[in-house]
N, C-alpha and C positions, 0 to 999 in steps of 0.2 A: 644877407640874412640879419634881421634885427633881433637883439637880445630881448627876451620876454621881461615884463616888469612884475613887481610884487615880490613878496618874500614867501616862497614856497619851494618845495623840492624841484618842481618842474621849472620854475623861473630861474632858480639858482643854477641848476645843471644846464639849462638852456643858455644862460649867460656865459657859463664857463666854456661850453662848446663853441659859441660865437667868438669868444676871446682867443681860444686855442687855434682857431682856423688859420689866421695869418702868421702865426709864429714861425720863424725861420727854421727850416729843417736842413741840417747839414749833411744828412745821409745821401746816398746815391739817388739820383733822380728816378731810377726804376724801382725804388722800394715799394713793395706790395701793400704795406700797411702805412697809412698816413700818420704823421706825428700826432695830430689831433686825436686819432683813435687810441694811441698809447696813453695820452694824458687823460682822456675821458675814461678809458679802461681802468686806469689807476683810481680815478674817482669812484667808479662803480664798485671796485673792490672794497674801498673804505666805506662807501655809503651803505653797502649791504653787509658790512662787517664779516666778510669771509676771512678765515684765518690766514689764507694766502691765495695768490693768484693760481698757484698750482692746484689748490683744493677746488677752486671754481673751474679751472681748466679741465680737471679730471672727472668732475661729476656733473658737468653742465648738461641740462636737459634741453629739448627743443624749445620749450616755453622760455627757459632762461635765455637761450640764444635770441629768440624773438624779442624778449623784453629788454635785453641789453641794447639791441638795435633801436627799439622804439623809445624807451625811456631815456636812454643816454645818447641816442643818435650815433651809435657806433656803426660804421660801415663794415669794417673787418675787425674781428676780435683778435688781439695779439696774444701770442703764447707767453707763458711765464718767463722763460729764459730771454726771449727777445725784448720783453717789456723792461726787464732790469737793465739790459745793455743799452737800450735807447734812452730810457729816462735818466740814467747816470750822466748822459751827455747834455741834458737840458739845463741851461743856466737858471738858477733859482730867481735871479733878478728879473728874468723875462716874465715871471708870474706875479710880480709885485703890483702891477697895474690892476690885475684881476682882484686882488685883495682890496685895493683902494675902491674899486667899483662896488663890490659887495658891501664893504664897510660903510660906504656912503649911502647906499640904499637902505641898510639897516638903520643908520642914524636918521635919515630922512623920515622914516616911519616911526621914530621914537622908541625903538627897541634897544637902544644902546645905553641908556642912562644908568642903569644899575650895574653896568660893567666898567664904568670909568673909575679909575683909581689914581692916586698920586699925580696931582696936577692935570687931570683930564686924560691921562694915558689910558689906553684901551686894553682890557684883557681880551685875548683872542676868543672868538666864537667858534664853536663846533656846529656842524650842520644840525645836529639834534637840538642844541640850545636855541638856535634860530627858530626851529620849528616849534619848540615849546613856548616861545614868546609870541609867535605870529600865526600859527596855524591851528584853527579850532578843530579841524578833523584829527590832526595829530594829537592834540591834547585829549580829545574825546577817547581815541583809541588807547592812548597811554593809560588813561584812568581805568579803562576796561580790563586791560591785560595786567595792570598793576606794577610791572617792573620794566625797565628799559631792555633788560636782557631778553625777556619774553617777547617784547615788541619786535626786536631785531630778529629773533628766531621766527616769528610769524611773518615778518617781511620776507625773509629768505624762503620760507615755505610757500607763500603765495607766489612769490617771484619765480620759484622753480616749477610750479605746476599749473599756473594759470597765466593766460595771456592778458596783459594790461597795457593800456595806452598812455596813462598818466599816473604819477604817484598818488594823486588824489583818488584814483580808481583802486589802487592797491590798498590804501587806507580804508576806503569804503567796503572792500571785500572783507577785510579783517573785522570791521565794525559789524557788518551783516552776519558774519559767522558767529560772533559773540552774542549778538542780539538774538539770533535764532537758537543758539545752544543754551542761552541763559547763563553763561559763565562770565 
């Protein structure tokens, strides 16, 4: 599977999923949840700003289940306890190459310039910052809802109760709901 290109939620999460696939898994060969699903599950938790995996685990709707599988490419969704146990064993160095890939992609597209300090060293990007720099739909929706907090609340609401195939569809749903309601 080839990593998607561009700077968007879909391309960044797709790239991460592709990167995670070949990482060595030191657990038993008969483990029911792949290491990739633990890593992608942790990304989903942070991307959707859930207070904890347990909160997501306990309140997950059928649409959330489908969206986790479609948007993040999760095959099996790990539980709260097992995620902590498995991720504690992943060597942080094994993820450095992914940061280099994403950082290189952001630099290629010219979105890094304002974040270089002290002899060209880079301040770390957060997913939201990348979107604010590179995604017109994200910027449009953020302006509509006015605060990042409200944007993430709306992300979670749409994610919980509507089936979506791509993050850009999730943004379009929020955009349409605000355009329709006039808020």
